[in-house]
C-alpha positions in Angstrom: -96.3 -65.9 81.6 -96.3 -62.2 82.2 -93.4 -60.1 81.1 -91.0 -59.0 83.7 -91.8 -55.4 84.6 -88.2 -54.8 85.8 -86.6 -55.9 82.4 -84.7 -53.1 80.3 -87.0 -51.2 77.8 -84.8 -51.7 74.7 -85.2 -55.3 74.7 -88.8 -54.8 74.3 -88.4 -52.7 71.0 -89.5 -54.4 67.8 -88.1 -53.9 64.2 -90.3 -51.7 61.9 -89.8 -53.1 58.5 -92.0 -50.6 56.8 -90.0 -47.7 58.1 -86.7 -49.3 57.0 -88.0 -49.9 53.5 -89.1 -46.3 53.3 -85.8 -45.0 54.4 -83.9 -47.2 51.9 -86.1 -46.0 49.1 -85.4 -42.4 50.0 -81.7 -43.0 50.1 -81.7 -44.9 46.8 -83.7 -42.2 45.1 -81.3 -39.5 46.3 -78.3 -41.5 45.2 -79.9 -42.2 41.8 -80.9 -38.6 41.4 -77.3 -37.5 42.2 -75.9 -39.9 39.7 -78.3 -38.8 37.0 -77.5 -35.1 37.8 -73.8 -35.8 37.7 -74.0 -37.6 34.4 -76.2 -34.8 33.1 -73.5 -32.3 33.9 -70.9 -34.4 32.1 -73.1 -34.8 29.1 -73.8 -31.1 29.0 -70.1 -30.3 29.4 -69.1 -32.8 26.7 -71.7 -31.4 24.4 -70.4 -27.9 25.0 -66.9 -28.9 24.3 -67.9 -30.9 21.2 -70.4 -28.5 19.7 -69.4 -25.0 20.9 -65.6 -25.3 21.5 -64.7 -27.7 18.8 -62.6 -25.3 16.7 -60.7 -23.9 19.7 -59.5 -27.3 21.0 -59.1 -28.7 17.5 -56.6 -25.9 16.8 -54.8 -26.4 20.1 -54.6 -30.1 19.4 -53.3 -29.4 15.9 -50.6 -27.1 17.4 -49.3 -29.9 19.4 -48.1 -31.6 16.2 -47.9 -28.6 13.8 -45.3 -25.9 14.4 -44.4 -22.7 12.7 -40.6 -22.5 12.1 -38.6 -19.6 10.8 -36.1 -20.2 8.0 -33.0 -18.0 8.1 -32.3 -16.3 4.8 -28.9 -16.8 3.1 -26.8 -13.6 3.2 -26.0 -11.7 0.0 -22.7 -12.4 -1.7 -19.9 -9.9 -1.9 -17.7 -9.5 -5.0 -14.8 -7.5 -6.0 -15.0 -5.2 -9.1 -13.9 -8.1 -11.3 -16.6 -10.5 -10.1 -14.3 -12.5 -7.7 -16.3 -13.8 -4.8 -15.1 -12.4 -1.5 -17.9 -13.5 0.9 -19.7 -16.8 0.3 -22.4 -19.0 1.9 -21.6 -22.7 2.6 -24.0 -25.5 3.7 -23.3 -26.9 7.1 -25.0 -28.5 10.1 -26.0 -26.8 13.3 -26.9 -28.7 16.6 -30.1 -27.1 17.9 -32.1 -27.6 21.1 -35.9 -27.4 21.6 -36.2 -26.6 25.2 -39.9 -27.8 25.4 -38.9 -31.3 24.3 -35.4 -31.6 25.7 -36.3 -31.9 29.4 -33.6 -31.2 31.9 -31.2 -28.9 30.0 -28.4 -29.2 32.5 -28.5 -33.0 32.3 -28.7 -32.8 28.5 -25.6 -30.6 28.4 -23.7 -32.9 30.8 -24.4 -35.9 28.6 -23.8 -34.1 25.4 -20.4 -32.5 26.3 -18.2 -35.6 26.0 -19.9 -36.7 22.8 -19.0 -33.5 20.8 -16.6 -31.9 23.2 -18.7 -28.9 24.1 -16.6 -25.9 25.2 -17.6 -23.8 28.2 -18.0 -20.7 26.1 -20.4 -22.6 23.8 -22.5 -23.6 26.8 -22.5 -20.0 28.1 -23.5 -18.6 24.8 -26.3 -21.2 24.5 -27.7 -20.2 27.9 -27.6 -16.5 27.1 -29.4 -17.2 23.9 -32.1 -19.2 25.8 -32.8 -16.1 28.0 -33.8 -14.0 25.1 -35.5 -16.6 22.8 -39.1 -17.8 22.8 -39.9 -21.1 24.4 -40.9 -22.7 21.1 -37.8 -21.6 19.2 -34.9 -24.0 18.6 -31.7 -22.5 19.9 -28.3 -23.6 18.5 -25.8 -25.0 20.9 -23.1 -25.5 18.2 -22.8 -24.0 14.7 -20.8 -25.5 11.9 -20.5 -29.1 13.2 -17.6 -31.1 11.9 -18.2 -34.4 10.2 -16.8 -36.2 13.3 -19.2 -34.4 15.6 -22.1 -35.1 13.3 -21.3 -38.8 13.2 -20.8 -39.0 17.0 -24.1 -37.3 17.7 -26.1 -39.3 15.1 -25.1 -42.6 16.8 -26.6 -41.4 20.1 -29.5 -39.3 18.7 -32.1 -41.4 20.5 -30.7 -40.3 23.9 -31.4 -36.7 23.3 -35.1 -35.8 22.7 -35.5 -32.3 21.4 -31.9 -32.1 20.2 -31.3 -32.4 16.4 -28.7 -31.6 13.8 -30.2 -29.3 11.2 -29.1 -28.1 7.8 -27.7 -24.6 8.1 -25.9 -22.0 5.9 -22.7 -20.5 7.2 -20.7 -17.5 6.0 -17.3 -18.2 4.4 -14.6 -15.9 3.3 -12.6 -17.7 0.5 -9.8 -15.1 0.5 -9.1 -15.5 4.2 -7.3 -12.5 5.8 -6.7 -10.7 2.5 -9.9 -8.6 2.9 -10.5 -9.2 6.6 -10.3 -5.5 7.7 -12.5 -4.2 4.9 -15.1 -7.0 4.8 -15.2 -7.5 8.6 -17.1 -10.7 9.5 -20.3 -12.1 10.8 -20.6 -13.8 14.2 -23.3 -14.9 16.7 -25.9 -12.3 17.7 -25.0 -11.2 21.2 -27.5 -10.9 24.1 -27.3 -7.1 23.9 -27.9 -7.1 20.1 -30.8 -9.5 20.5 -32.7 -7.0 22.7 -32.5 -4.2 20.0 -33.1 -6.3 16.9 -36.5 -6.8 15.2 -37.4 -10.3 16.4 -39.5 -11.0 13.3 -36.8 -9.9 10.9 -34.1 -12.0 12.7 -36.2 -15.0 13.6 -34.2 -18.2 13.1 -31.1 -16.1 12.4 -28.0 -16.7 14.5 -25.4 -14.4 12.8 -25.1 -10.7 12.2 -22.4 -8.4 10.7 -20.0 -7.2 13.3 -17.4 -5.1 11.4 -16.6 -3.7 8.0 -18.9 -4.1 5.0 -20.7 -6.9 6.7 -21.9 -4.5 9.4 -22.3 -1.3 7.4 -24.6 -3.0 4.9 -26.2 -5.5 7.3 -29.8 -4.6 6.5 -29.2 -5.2 2.8 -27.0 -8.4 3.2 -29.3 -10.0 5.7 -32.3 -10.9 3.5 -35.9 -11.7 4.4 -36.8 -14.5 6.8 -39.0 -17.4 5.5 -41.4 -19.7 7.4 -42.7 -23.2 7.2 -45.5 -25.2 8.9 -44.1 -28.6 9.9 -45.8 -31.7 11.3 -43.9 -33.5 14.1 -44.4 -36.7 16.0 -44.6 -37.1 19.8 -40.8 -37.0 20.0 -40.7 -33.6 18.2 -39.1 -35.1 15.0 -40.3 -33.6 11.8 -42.6 -35.8 9.7 -43.5 -33.5 6.8 -43.7 -29.8 5.7 -47.3 -28.7 5.2 -46.7 -25.2 4.0 -43.5 -23.2 3.1 -42.8 -19.6 2.4 -39.2 -19.5 1.2 -36.7 -16.9 2.5 -35.3 -14.3 0.3 -31.5 -14.1 -0.1 -29.9 -10.8 0.9 -28.7 -8.3 -1.6 -25.5 -9.1 -3.5 -22.8 -6.3 -3.3 -20.0 -5.6 -5.7 -17.2 -3.6 -4.3 -14.8 -1.2 -6.0 -11.8 -3.2 -4.7 -9.5 -5.1 -7.1 -8.4 -8.4 -5.8 -5.1 -8.3 -7.7 -4.2 -4.8 -6.5 -5.2 -5.9 -3.0 -3.0 -8.9 -3.2 0.0 -6.8 -4.4 -0.5 -4.4 -1.4 -0.8 -7.3 1.0 2.3 -9.0 -0.3 4.3 -5.7 -0.1 3.4 -5.3 3.6 4.1 -8.9 4.4 6.1 -9.1 7.7 5.5 -5.4 8.4 3.0 -3.5 10.4 1.3 -0.8 8.3 -1.6 0.2 6.0 -2.2 0.9 2.4 -5.2 2.8 0.9 -5.6 3.3 -2.9 -8.4 5.5 -4.3 -9.6 6.5 -7.7 -9.2 10.3 -7.5 -11.9 10.8 -10.1 -14.8 9.5 -7.9 -13.4 8.3 -4.6 -13.8 4.5 -5.3 -11.5 2.5 -3.0 -9.2 0.3 -5.1 -7.2 -1.3 -2.3 -7.6 -1.2 1.5 -5.0 -3.2 3.5 -4.1 -3.3 7.1 -1.3 -5.6 8.3 -1.1 -7.9 10.1 -4.5 -9.3 9.6 -6.6 -12.2 10.8 -8.8 -15.0 9.3 -12.4 -13.8 9.6 -13.6 -17.4 9.2 -12.5 -18.0 12.8 -15.3 -15.8 14.1 -18.3 -17.2 12.2 -19.0 -20.2 14.3 -17.8 -18.7 17.6 -14.1 -18.3 18.2 -12.6 -20.1 21.2 -11.8 -17.6 24.0 -8.1 -18.7 24.1 -7.7 -18.0 20.4 -9.5 -14.7 20.6 -7.5 -13.6 23.6 -4.3 -14.4 21.7 -5.4 -12.2 18.8 -6.6 -9.4 21.1 -3.5 -9.3 23.2 -0.9 -9.8 20.4 1.8 -7.2 20.4 1.2 -6.5 16.7 -2.6 -6.0 17.2 -3.8 -8.0 14.1 -7.5 -7.0 14.9 -6.6 -3.3 14.7 -7.7 -1.7 11.4 -4.7 0.6 10.9 -6.0 2.0 7.6 -9.3 3.2 9.2 -8.5 3.6 12.9 -4.7 4.0 13.1 -3.9 7.7 13.9 -0.3 8.7 13.3 1.7 11.9 12.8 1.6 12.3 9.0 5.0 13.9 8.8 6.1 15.6 5.6 3.2 14.1 3.6 1.2 17.2 4.5 3.6 19.7 2.9 1.9 19.9 -0.5 -1.5 20.6 1.2 0.1 23.2 3.5 1.9 24.8 0.6 -1.4 25.2 -1.2 -2.7 26.8 2.0 0.2 29.4 1.7 -1.0 30.2 -1.8 -4.6 30.3 -0.6 -3.9 32.8 2.1 -1.5 34.9 0.0 1.4 34.2 2.4 3.7 32.9 -0.4 3.8 32.5 -4.1 5.7 30.1 -6.4 8.6 32.6 -6.6 8.9 33.3 -2.8 12.3 32.1 -1.6 14.0 31.6 1.7 17.6 30.8 2.7 17.7 27.6 4.8 20.7 27.3 7.1 19.5 24.0 8.5 17.2 25.4 11.2 14.6 28.0 12.1 14.4 30.2 15.2 11.5 32.2 16.5 12.2 35.9 17.3 13.5 36.2 20.9 13.8 32.4 21.3 17.1 30.5 21.5 15.6 27.1 20.5 16.5 25.9 17.1 13.9 24.0 15.1 16.1 21.8 13.1 15.8 20.7 9.5 16.3 17.0 8.7 19.3 18.1 6.5 21.8 19.4 9.1 23.6 21.8 6.7 20.4 23.1 5.2 19.0 23.3 1.7 20.3 26.7 0.7 17.9 28.9 -1.3 14.6 27.2 -1.8 11.1 28.1 -3.1 7.9 26.2 -2.7 8.6 23.8 -5.6 12.1 22.9 -4.3 10.9 22.9 -0.7 8.5 20.1 -1.6 11.0 18.3 -3.9 13.6 18.2 -1.1 11.2 18.2 1.8 12.7 21.3 3.4 11.5 21.6 7.0 12.7 25.1 7.4 10.5 26.5 4.7 7.4 25.0 6.3 8.5 26.1 9.8 8.3 29.7 8.5 5.1 29.1 6.5 3.3 27.5 9.4 4.4 30.3 11.8 3.0 32.9 9.4 -0.2 30.9 8.9 -1.0 30.3 12.5 -2.8 27.3 13.9 -6.4 28.4 13.3 -5.9 29.3 9.6 -3.9 26.0 9.3 -6.9 24.2 10.9 -9.5 25.7 8.6 -7.4 25.0 5.4 -6.5 21.4 6.2 -10.1 20.7 7.1 -10.9 21.3 3.4 -8.9 18.2 2.6 -10.8 16.0 5.1 -8.5 16.1 8.1 -9.9 16.2 11.6 -13.2 14.6 10.6 -14.8 11.4 9.2 -14.2 10.8 5.5 -17.7 9.4 5.2 -16.5 6.0 3.9 -19.0 3.1 4.1 -17.3 1.4 7.0 -17.9 1.6 10.8 -15.7 2.9 13.6 -13.7 5.3 11.6 -11.2 7.5 13.6 -10.9 11.2 12.8 -7.4 11.9 14.0 -6.6 15.3 15.5 -6.5 18.6 13.7 -5.4 21.1 16.4 -6.7 24.7 16.9 -6.7 27.2 19.7 -10.3 26.1 20.6 -9.3 22.4 20.4 -6.5 22.8 22.9 -8.5 24.9 25.3 -11.3 22.3 25.3 -9.2 19.2 25.3 -6.3 20.2 27.5 -7.6 23.4 29.1 -4.4 25.2 28.0 -3.5 28.1 25.7 -1.9 27.6 22.3 1.8 28.5 22.2 3.5 29.9 19.0 6.3 27.4 19.2 3.9 24.4 19.0 3.1 25.4 15.4 6.5 24.3 14.3 6.0 20.7 14.9 2.4 20.8 13.6 3.7 22.5 10.4 5.8 19.4 9.5 3.1 16.9 10.5 4.2 16.2 14.0 3.0 17.3 17.5 -0.7 17.3 18.1 -1.5 16.7 14.4 -2.5 13.1 13.6 -4.3 11.4 10.7 -5.3 8.0 9.4 -3.9 6.5 6.2 -7.4 6.8 4.7 -7.4 10.6 5.4 -3.9 10.9 3.7 -5.2 9.0 0.7 -8.3 11.2 0.4 -6.3 14.4 0.7 -3.9 13.1 -2.0 -6.8 12.3 -4.3 -8.2 15.9 -3.8 -4.8 17.3 -4.9 -4.8 14.8 -7.8 -8.2 15.9 -9.1 -7.3 19.6 -8.7 -9.3 20.4 -5.6 -12.6 18.6 -5.8 -14.0 17.1 -2.7 -15.0 13.4 -3.1 -16.2 10.8 -0.7 -14.3 7.5 -0.4 -16.6 4.5 -1.0 -16.4 0.8 -1.3 -19.8 -0.1 -2.8 -19.7 -0.1 -6.6 -23.1 -1.7 -7.3 -25.6 -4.1 -5.9 -28.3 -6.5 -7.1 -30.9 -4.2 -5.5 -31.1 -0.7 -7.2 -32.2 0.8 -3.9 -29.0 -0.2 -2.2 -26.3 2.2 -3.4 -23.5 4.4 -2.0 -24.8 7.8 -1.0 -22.3 10.0 -2.8 -22.5 13.8 -2.9 -21.6 15.5 -6.1 -17.9 16.5 -6.2 -17.5 20.2 -5.3 -14.4 22.4 -5.4 -12.7 23.3 -2.1 -12.6 27.0 -1.2 -9.4 27.9 -2.9 -8.3 31.4 -3.7 -5.7 30.3 -6.2 -5.9 29.5 -9.9 -6.0 26.4 -12.0 -2.3 27.0 -12.8 -1.6 26.6 -9.0 -2.8 23.0 -9.2 -0.6 22.3 -12.2 2.4 23.8 -10.4 1.7 21.7 -7.3 1.5 18.6 -9.5 4.8 19.5 -11.0 6.4 20.1 -7.6 5.2 16.7 -6.5 6.4 15.2 -9.7 9.9 16.5 -8.9 9.9 14.5 -5.7 10.2 11.4 -7.9 11.7 12.8 -11.2 13.7 15.8 -10.0 17.4 15.9 -9.5 17.1 16.3 -5.7 13.8 14.5 -5.1 13.5 12.5 -1.9 11.9 9.6 -3.8 14.2 9.6 -6.8 14.7 5.9 -6.7 11.1 5.4 -7.9 12.0 6.6 -11.4 14.5 3.8 -12.0 13.0 1.6 -14.7 9.9 3.7 -14.9 8.4 3.8 -18.4 5.2 5.1 -19.9 4.0 7.4 -17.1 5.2 9.8 -14.4 4.5 9.7 -10.7 3.7 12.7 -8.3 4.3 12.0 -4.7 5.7 13.1 -1.3 7.7 11.1 1.2 7.3 11.4 4.9 9.1 10.3 8.1 7.3 10.7 11.4 9.1 10.5 14.7 7.9 8.0 17.2 10.4 8.9 19.9 11.3 12.5 20.4 14.9 13.8 20.2 16.0 16.4 22.7 17.7 19.6 21.6 21.3 19.0 20.7 21.0 15.2 20.5 21.6 13.2 17.4 19.1 10.6 16.1 20.8 7.1 16.4 18.8 4.2 15.3 21.2 1.7 16.8 20.3 2.8 20.2 16.5 2.5 19.8 14.1 -0.3 20.1 12.7 -1.4 16.7 9.3 -0.2 17.7 10.7 3.3 18.4 12.0 3.7 14.8 10.3 6.4 12.8 7.2 5.7 10.8 7.6 5.7 7.0 5.1 7.4 4.8 4.6 7.9 1.1 1.6 9.4 -0.7 1.2 10.1 -4.4 -0.8 9.7 -7.6 -0.3 8.7 -11.2 -0.1 9.4 -14.1 0.6 13.1 -13.3 -1.2 14.4 -16.4 -4.4 12.4 -15.9 -4.4 10.6 -12.5 -6.3 7.3 -12.1 -4.9 6.2 -8.8 -4.0 8.0 -5.5 -2.1 6.0 -2.9 -1.2 6.4 0.8 1.3 4.0 2.3 2.3 3.8 6.0 4.9 1.4 7.4 5.1 1.5 11.1 8.7 1.9 12.3 9.8 1.7 8.7 12.5 4.3 9.3 12.4 6.2 5.9 9.5 6.9 3.6 11.8 7.1 0.5 13.3 3.7 0.9 10.5 1.8 2.6 7.1 3.2 1.8 7.7 4.7 -1.7 8.7 1.4 -3.4 5.5 -0.2 -2.1 3.4 2.6 -3.8 5.4 2.1 -7.0 4.2 -1.6 -7.3 0.6 -0.4 -7.0 1.1 2.3 -9.6 2.6 -0.1 -12.0 -0.3 -2.6 -11.8 -3.1 0.0 -12.0 -1.6 2.0 -14.8 -0.9 -1.1 -16.9 -4.4 -2.3 -16.2 -6.0 1.0 -17.3 -3.7 1.2 -20.4 -4.6 -2.4 -21.4 -8.3 -1.8 -21.1 -10.2 -1.6 -24.3 -11.3 2.0 -25.2 -14.9 3.0 -24.5 -16.7 3.5 -27.8 -18.9 6.5 -28.3 -22.4 5.2 -28.8 -24.1 8.7 -29.0 -26.5 8.6 -32.0 -26.1 12.3 -32.4 -22.3 12.1 -32.8 -22.6 11.5 -36.5 -20.3 8.5 -36.3 
C-alpha cells in the first residue's frame, strides 16, 4: 500500500535517537561542569577564609564573646585638718543597659518602669546619655538602687536581656549639709560636659564634681580608669574575667577646715540667713566656711528629683546660694579700719587728727545732712575713738578728702573688687567703685556726694564675707597679702595649693601704725565706749580686736526716722562683725554676716566670740613645738 501523498508532512517525521542522546550528553556535561566549577569556587573561598583570613575572623568571633569594659576609679577621700572624713565612697548597685543586647529600648523602659518606679527625669537622662555614649558601652538608667528595687528587678531579670545590676561606688558625704557649700557635690555628667571631657579618662564614669572642692580639684579626685576583658555568653551575661587592669583611686585631700569650729559656726547661724568665714591670718588657711541655710549634698549624687530640686532652687531663703563666696553685701562700718589706714597712707590724717562731730556732715554749699548713726554726735574724736565708737562723721570727712579713685586703689590692696584666689569656683568679686567704673557700668559721672555712702560701706560698695575675712586677716598680720586656701595637703605631692609668698601691701606708714590700728580695734571690744563691749564679759586669757557693722537694706529718706516695727523682717539691716584674736599674736581672723540681723554688736559679734573661744583654747592647749635643730646646742 502506497503512502498517501496528500497526508501532512510531520506525521512522516521519525525520531532520531542518536541526535537525542548526543544532546543529552552535551547538557549533562555542561551541568556537571557548572557544578564542578561552583564547588571549586566554594572550596577556593573556603580555603581562603581558613588559611588566609583565619586570624581576622577568629578575632571577630572572639570579640562576640569577649568585651573590653572600663572600670570607674573610686574618687579620692576628703578629710578635715584633724583627719575626720568629709567625703567618702560607698558600695552600691547601679542598673545599667547594654543597648546592643537590650533590643527595643522603649519597650524595655515601658516594662521596667512599674518594677522599679522609674521617674521621667531618669528616663530623659538615660536617653541623653545614650546619644553621647558608644554603642558597646553600658549606660546606667538608675544609680544607687535601693534594696527593694534590687530585689524587684532580680526576680524578673530574665525578662530583660542586656539589663543588669552591677556593683558600683557612690559618693557619700557623712557630715550632710555641714560642709555642703565648701565641698560642693558630685552628680551625673551632663550631655554638655560629656562633649568636652576626655572620653578615655572618663570611660565608665558617671559622676563629676559640680561645685566646691569637688569641682576645683576634679582632676586630682577623679583617679585613673581601669579596664578588664570579660567573657560573656550569648545573653551578654559575664562568665569570667580574662584580664584586668585595676583602676587607681583619686588623690586624697586634707583641708584646713576644722570640723569642730565648723560645727560651732553652723550652730551659731542656725535659723538665720548668713555666712561665717574664719582664716588663719598667718598663711590664709581657711578654718571655717559656712553659709546658711544649707542643703544635703547627698541628694544630688544619684540624681535629685526635679520636684525636690525646684523646691531648693525656688526657696525664699535660697539654700543653694553660697553666701560666703557669692553673697555681695554693703560691708557697712567694717571697712572703717581699712579706710583709716588709707588716711594714714595718703597723709590725710594722723592719729592725733581730731574733728568735732555734731551728729552729721555737710558738703560745702549743699543743704543735705549726712547723718551719723548717733543723732547727737560723738563730740571730739580722733581716728582711734572714731573706730572704737564707729563715728560716721569722721569717715564722711575722710572719704570726701580721699576721693573715690584713691579710695579704690587703697581698698584694692586689701582684696576688694577682685577674686581672692581661693580654691573654689564661681567666686563673686563684689563692687569697688571708681570714676572709671561708674562711667563704664552706668555711663554716668561720679558725684562728690556719692562718696559719703561709699565711705561708710554703703552705696555702690559691696563685698563678700570672704573678702571681709581676708581684709581682716591682712590687718591682723600687719599688712601682708595672703591667699585664702582650703587645701592643706594631699596624698599626691604634685597636688598642692598654689600659694604666692606673702608680700607687704604698698603702705606709706610705719610698723607703729599697725600697732595703733590693732589697739583701736581692741578698743571696739575692750574700750569704755566700744560698740562691741559686750564681748569682753567673761573673757579671760586673751583680747579681741574687731569692728562692728550695720548695713542698710532699705534706704531712709532725709528727715525720716528708722523704725524697725514698720519694716518687713527681710528689710532689717544686715549685721556684721569682723575681728581677730589674740590681739598681740593673731591666730584667727573672722568675718560674720547675719542677713537682716539688725545690729552687728548684738547679733554678729557674739557669734564671732564663740569661734574665738574655741580656736584660742585649741591653740593654747596644743603641745609646744620642740626645736629639733641640731645646731641649736640643746
